[in-house]
C-alpha positions in Angstrom: -20.5 7.4 -3.8 -19.1 7.3 -0.2 -17.2 4.1 0.5 -16.0 3.6 -3.1 -12.6 4.2 -4.6 -11.5 4.3 -8.2 -9.7 1.1 -9.5 -10.2 -1.8 -12.0 -13.6 -3.5 -12.8 -14.9 -6.5 -10.9 -17.9 -8.7 -10.4 -19.3 -8.9 -7.0 -22.0 -11.1 -5.4 -24.7 -8.8 -3.9 -27.7 -10.4 -2.2 -27.3 -13.7 -4.1 -26.9 -12.0 -7.4 -23.7 -11.4 -9.4 -23.4 -7.8 -10.5 -20.7 -6.0 -12.4 -19.2 -3.1 -10.6 -18.4 -0.2 -12.8 -14.8 0.0 -14.1 -13.8 2.7 -11.7 -15.2 1.5 -8.4 -14.6 -1.0 -5.6 -15.9 -1.2 -2.1 -14.3 0.6 0.9 -13.0 -2.6 2.4 -11.0 -3.4 -0.7 -9.6 0.1 -0.6 -8.6 -0.3 3.0 -6.9 -3.6 2.2 -5.0 -1.8 -0.6 -4.1 1.0 1.8 -2.8 -1.5 4.3 -0.5 -3.1 1.6 0.8 0.4 0.7 1.5 1.2 4.4 3.2 -2.1 4.9 5.5 -1.5 1.9 6.3 2.0 3.2 7.1 0.7 6.7 9.4 -2.0 5.4 11.3 0.7 3.4 11.5 3.1 6.4 12.9 0.3 8.5 15.7 0.0 6.0 16.0 3.7 5.0 19.7 3.8 4.6 19.8 0.8 2.5 16.9 2.2 0.5 18.7 5.4 -0.2 21.8 3.6 -1.3 19.9 1.2 -3.5 17.9 4.0 -5.3 21.0 6.1 -5.7 22.8 3.3 -7.4 20.1 3.0 -10.1 20.3 4.9 -13.4 16.5 5.4 -13.8 13.4 5.7 -11.7 12.1 2.4 -13.3 15.3 0.6 -12.4 15.0 2.0 -8.8 11.4 0.8 -8.5 12.3 -2.7 -9.8 15.3 -2.9 -7.5 13.2 -1.8 -4.5 10.6 -4.5 -5.4 13.1 -7.2 -5.6 15.2 -6.3 -2.5 12.2 -5.8 -0.2 9.8 -8.4 -1.7 7.2 -5.8 -2.7 4.5 -5.7 -5.3 4.9 -3.3 -8.2 2.4 -1.0 -6.4 4.2 -1.2 -3.1 7.6 -0.5 -4.8 6.0 2.5 -6.5 4.7 3.8 -3.2 8.2 3.5 -1.7 9.8 5.1 -4.8 7.5 8.0 -4.5 8.1 8.7 -0.8 9.1 12.3 0.1 12.3 12.7 2.1 10.3 14.2 5.0 8.7 10.8 5.5 12.1 9.7 6.9 11.6 11.8 10.0 10.8 10.0 13.3 7.5 11.9 13.6 6.3 10.8 10.1 7.5 7.3 10.7 5.4 7.1 13.9 2.3 8.6 12.1 2.7 6.0 9.3 2.9 3.1 11.8 -0.1 4.5 13.7 -2.1 4.7 10.5 -1.2 1.2 9.6 -2.4 0.0 13.0 -5.7 1.9 12.6 -6.3 0.4 9.1 -5.5 -3.1 10.3 -7.9 -2.7 13.2 -10.6 -1.5 10.9 -10.2 -4.5 8.7 -10.1 -6.9 11.6 -13.3 -5.3 13.0 -14.9 -5.9 9.7 -13.9 -9.6 9.8 -11.2 -9.3 7.3 -7.7 -10.5 8.2 -4.7 -8.1 7.9 -1.2 -9.3 7.3 1.5 -8.4 9.8 4.0 -5.8 8.5 
């Protein structure tokens, strides 16, 4: 099952036939695209970390914080969830550099596979 990651069901065209992919699998390229979106959301939040901390601290609940983060930074629900679940150690300069390097590697992999990657 290498190259597959658990998520929602889908239909795919494989060798001129449409097949239903099991409910819990998608291909590795889709997983990489999802990872890129996650990394982009985290990078946006890290670039505004002081504002992020103030925004989250002003919210009464985790759900409100996630919604506020999504609205303020223009993130999807999944992206806002990734940001809301960041560990404080991710704010260090070392971890920020690692996250940016990982984003670049994932984007390069998608580009090499002929898939476009959005700019952060």
